[in-house]
C-alpha positions as CSV (number, residue, x, y, z in Angstrom):
1,M,31.1,-5.0,27.8
2,E,32.1,-6.0,24.2
3,F,29.4,-7.8,21.9
4,G,28.8,-8.1,18.2
5,P,25.7,-7.5,16.0
6,L,23.7,-10.2,17.7
7,V,23.5,-11.2,21.6
8,G,21.7,-14.3,22.8
9,A,19.2,-14.3,25.3
10,G,21.3,-15.9,27.8
11,W,23.9,-13.2,27.6
12,L,21.3,-10.5,27.8
13,A,19.9,-12.1,31.1
14,A,23.0,-12.1,32.6
15,H,23.7,-8.5,31.7
16,L,20.1,-7.2,32.2
17,D,20.9,-5.0,35.3
18,H,24.1,-3.5,33.8
19,E,24.0,0.3,34.5
20,G,25.6,1.0,31.0
21,L,23.0,-1.3,29.1
22,R,19.8,0.0,27.6
23,V,17.2,-2.5,26.2
24,V,14.8,-1.2,23.4
25,D,11.4,-2.8,22.2
26,C,10.8,-2.4,18.9
27,R,7.5,-4.2,18.1
28,W,5.8,-2.9,15.3
29,Y,3.1,-4.4,13.2
30,L,2.2,-3.3,9.3
31,G,-1.3,-1.8,9.4
32,E,-1.8,-1.9,13.4
33,P,0.0,0.9,14.5
34,D,-1.6,0.8,18.1
35,R,-0.6,-2.9,18.5
36,G,3.1,-2.4,19.3
37,P,2.4,0.0,22.1
38,T,-0.1,-2.1,23.5
39,A,1.9,-5.0,23.7
40,Y,4.8,-3.1,25.5
41,R,2.5,-1.9,27.9
42,A,1.0,-5.4,28.6
43,S,4.3,-7.1,28.8
44,H,8.2,-6.2,27.9
45,I,11.6,-7.3,28.8
46,R,12.4,-6.1,32.2
47,G,13.9,-2.4,32.0
48,A,13.0,-1.9,28.4
49,V,11.8,1.4,26.9
50,Y,9.7,1.2,23.8
51,M,10.7,2.9,20.5
52,D,7.7,3.2,17.8
53,L,8.7,2.6,14.2
54,D,6.5,5.4,12.9
55,R,6.9,7.8,15.6
56,D,10.5,7.2,16.8
57,L,12.3,5.7,13.8
58,S,10.9,7.6,11.1
59,A,10.5,10.9,9.9
60,P,6.7,12.5,9.6
61,A,7.3,13.0,5.7
62,G,9.9,12.4,3.1
63,P,10.5,9.6,0.4
64,G,8.8,6.4,1.0
65,R,6.3,5.3,3.9
66,H,9.3,5.2,6.6
67,P,11.5,8.0,5.8
68,L,14.5,7.9,7.9
69,P,14.3,10.8,10.6
70,D,16.1,13.9,11.0
71,P,19.4,12.8,12.6
72,A,19.1,15.7,15.2
73,D,15.4,14.5,16.0
74,F,16.6,11.0,16.4
75,M,19.5,12.0,18.9
76,V,16.6,13.8,21.0
77,T,14.7,10.5,20.9
78,L,17.9,8.7,22.0
79,S,18.4,11.2,25.0
80,R,14.9,10.9,26.0
81,N,15.2,7.2,26.2
82,G,18.5,7.3,28.4
83,I,20.8,6.5,25.6
84,A,24.2,8.2,25.2
85,P,27.1,7.4,22.8
86,G,28.7,5.1,25.0
87,T,25.4,3.1,26.2
88,A,25.2,-0.3,25.1
89,V,22.0,-1.0,23.2
90,V,20.1,-4.5,22.5
91,A,17.2,-3.9,20.4
92,Y,14.3,-6.8,20.0
93,D,11.1,-7.8,18.3
94,D,9.0,-10.5,17.9
95,R,9.6,-11.2,14.2
96,G,13.3,-12.4,14.0
97,G,14.9,-9.0,14.3
98,A,12.6,-7.5,11.1
99,V,11.9,-4.1,13.0
100,A,15.0,-4.1,15.4
101,A,17.6,-4.2,12.5
102,R,16.3,-0.6,11.6
103,L,17.5,0.6,15.3
104,W,20.5,-1.3,14.9
105,W,21.2,0.7,11.3
106,M,20.6,3.8,12.5
107,L,22.8,3.8,15.6
108,R,25.4,2.3,13.5
109,D,24.9,5.5,11.1
110,L,25.6,7.6,14.0
111,G,28.8,5.8,14.8
112,H,27.4,4.0,17.7
113,E,29.2,0.5,17.8
114,K,27.9,-0.9,21.1
115,V,24.6,-1.9,19.6
116,A,23.0,-5.5,19.0
117,V,19.7,-7.2,18.0
118,L,18.4,-10.1,20.4
119,D,18.9,-13.1,18.6
120,G,15.6,-14.9,18.1
121,G,13.7,-11.9,19.8
122,L,11.0,-12.7,22.4
123,A,10.6,-16.1,21.2
124,R,13.8,-17.2,22.8
125,W,13.2,-14.9,25.9
126,Q,12.5,-16.1,29.4
127,P,9.0,-15.4,30.5
128,E,10.0,-14.6,34.4
129,L,12.1,-11.8,32.8
130,M,9.4,-9.9,31.6
131,D,7.2,-6.9,32.9
132,S,4.8,-4.5,32.8
133,M,6.1,-1.5,34.7
134,P,6.4,1.6,32.2
135,V,10.1,2.6,32.1
136,A,11.0,6.0,32.0
137,P,14.7,6.9,32.3
138,A,16.2,9.8,33.0
139,A,17.4,12.1,29.6
140,I,20.9,11.9,29.1
141,G,22.8,14.0,26.4
142,Y,23.5,12.5,22.7
143,E,25.8,14.1,20.3
144,A,27.2,12.1,17.2
145,T,27.9,12.8,13.4
146,P,25.8,10.8,11.3
147,G,26.6,9.4,7.9
148,H,28.8,6.3,9.2
149,M,26.6,3.8,7.1
150,P,26.3,3.9,3.3
151,R,22.6,4.9,1.5
152,M,21.7,6.2,-1.5
153,D,18.2,7.9,-2.7
154,R,16.2,7.1,-5.6
155,E,18.0,9.3,-8.4
156,E,21.2,8.1,-7.0
157,L,20.1,4.1,-7.7
158,M,18.6,5.1,-10.9
159,A,22.2,6.1,-12.2
160,A,23.6,3.0,-10.6
161,L,21.3,0.3,-11.2
162,E,23.3,-1.2,-14.0
163,T,26.4,-1.3,-11.7
164,V,25.2,-2.6,-8.6
165,T,23.7,-5.7,-7.2
166,L,20.0,-4.9,-5.8
167,L,18.6,-7.4,-3.3
168,D,14.7,-7.1,-2.4
169,A,14.3,-8.1,1.3
170,R,10.3,-8.4,0.8
171,A,8.3,-11.6,0.7
172,A,9.0,-13.9,-2.4
173,E,5.2,-13.1,-3.7
174,R,5.5,-9.3,-3.3
175,Y,8.7,-9.3,-5.0
176,R,6.7,-11.2,-8.0
177,G,4.1,-8.9,-8.0
178,E,1.3,-11.5,-6.7
179,S,0.7,-9.7,-3.6
180,E,1.2,-6.0,-2.8
181,P,-0.5,-5.0,0.8
182,I,-0.1,-1.4,0.8
183,D,2.2,0.3,-1.9
184,P,0.4,1.4,-5.2
185,V,2.0,-0.7,-7.4
186,A,3.2,-4.7,-7.3
187,G,6.2,-6.0,-8.6
188,H,10.2,-5.2,-8.0
189,I,12.6,-2.9,-9.2
190,P,14.2,-3.8,-12.4
191,T,17.3,-6.0,-12.3
192,A,16.6,-6.8,-8.2
193,H,17.3,-10.1,-7.0
194,S,14.7,-11.4,-4.4
195,A,16.5,-12.2,-1.0
196,P,13.6,-12.3,1.7
197,L,14.8,-11.7,5.0
198,T,13.3,-15.0,6.3
199,D,15.9,-16.5,4.8
200,N,18.5,-15.4,7.2
201,L,16.7,-17.2,9.8
202,E,16.2,-20.8,11.2
203,A,12.9,-22.1,12.2
204,D,13.3,-20.7,15.6
205,E,13.8,-17.0,14.2
206,R,17.6,-17.0,15.2
207,F,19.9,-15.9,12.5
208,K,21.7,-18.7,10.8
209,S,25.4,-19.3,11.3
210,P,27.6,-16.8,9.5
211,D,28.8,-19.6,7.4
212,L,25.5,-20.3,6.1
213,L,24.6,-16.7,5.5
214,A,28.0,-16.0,4.0
215,A,26.9,-18.8,1.6
216,R,23.7,-17.7,1.0
217,F,24.7,-14.2,0.2
218,A,27.7,-15.5,-2.0
219,E,25.2,-17.2,-4.2
220,L,23.3,-13.7,-4.5
221,V,26.2,-11.1,-5.2
222,G,28.8,-13.6,-6.4
223,D,29.7,-11.1,-8.9
224,G,31.5,-9.0,-6.4
225,R,29.8,-5.8,-7.6
226,A,28.4,-3.3,-4.9
227,V,25.3,-4.3,-3.2
228,V,22.3,-2.1,-2.4
229,S,19.3,-3.2,0.1
230,Y,15.7,-2.3,-0.2
231,C,12.3,-3.8,0.9
232,G,9.0,-2.3,1.5
233,S,10.0,0.9,3.1
234,G,13.6,0.9,4.1
235,V,13.0,-1.2,7.6
236,T,13.7,-4.7,6.7
237,A,16.3,-3.9,4.0
238,C,18.3,-3.4,7.5
239,H,17.8,-7.3,8.2
240,N,19.9,-8.2,5.3
241,I,22.5,-5.5,5.9
242,L,22.8,-7.1,9.6
243,A,23.0,-10.5,7.9
244,M,25.9,-9.5,5.6
245,E,27.6,-7.9,8.7
246,I,27.3,-11.3,10.5
247,A,28.6,-13.3,7.7
248,G,31.5,-10.9,7.5
249,I,30.5,-9.3,4.1
250,A,31.2,-5.7,3.1
251,T,28.5,-3.3,4.4
252,P,25.7,-2.8,1.8
253,T,24.1,0.5,1.1
254,L,20.7,1.1,2.0
255,Y,18.1,2.6,-0.2
256,P,15.6,4.0,2.7
257,G,12.6,5.0,0.3
258,S,12.5,1.4,-0.9
259,W,9.2,0.2,-3.0
260,S,7.2,2.6,-1.2
261,D,9.2,5.5,-2.7
262,W,10.0,4.0,-6.1
263,S,6.5,2.9,-6.8
264,T,5.0,6.1,-5.7
265,A,7.4,8.0,-8.1
266,G,6.6,5.9,-11.1
267,G,9.6,3.9,-11.4
268,P,9.8,1.3,-13.6
269,V,8.5,-2.1,-12.6
270,A,9.1,-6.0,-13.3
271,V,6.9,-8.8,-12.2
272,G,7.9,-12.3,-12.2
273,P,10.4,-14.6,-10.3
274,D,13.4,-12.9,-12.4
275,P,15.5,-9.8,-11.8
276,G,14.5,-8.5,-15.2
277,G,16.4,-5.9,-16.9
278,W,16.8,-2.5,-17.0
279,P,14.4,-0.8,-19.8
280,V,16.2,0.7,-22.6
């Protein structure tokens, strides 16, 4: 069963009962920790398991609000949810893949090739194929070697900042410093370009075509320098990485700690619509 970084609702409906497929509900909402699990219990794609961003896809402590979990802990989570290295995984949410892309990135970091995001998420799904029955698959072993996706920490980014193109996936008003709902300082990392994840999507929350995405990122990163993606806490930054893969562009580097790590550590801050220069 071959598929790329995205699958459509029609494809998933046709393969939903395939024994080698696991669907994962990744719904999560900022400031509402119980809303995702509650929504899953009420109704989810038939046969889907649930992975919580805070409990399953993040470590309890580390740089930023959603530090990446230890790979060994993540592999236990995969095993508990019936996912083996050869399992085809489709992740979904109801935000155009904003959270599902985090699971996509984490699996790809383990070298897991058979992973995709449901294009359009629940907005494109058939109501008759929803269910409220809890899913508890038998545990299955998962062993892999992490490190297949590039990443860098705050110190590495500081050292490289003048030689990379930095993209900020947050909403434009957060980038400009006009609004900051959760982190201690408003604004953006100096030299970063505003690249809201919503600009990867059509009005129906499906991803734009590869050609349109390629044109978007060519404008943002046209100088040919290496690209680093960040957001508020290292989650939605993965959406831009996914979009660039769809566009056929070289895989960017993820800054997992993102703005929550940078602002808490007292890093330099820029505000306004322009990237701003690195302080002398």
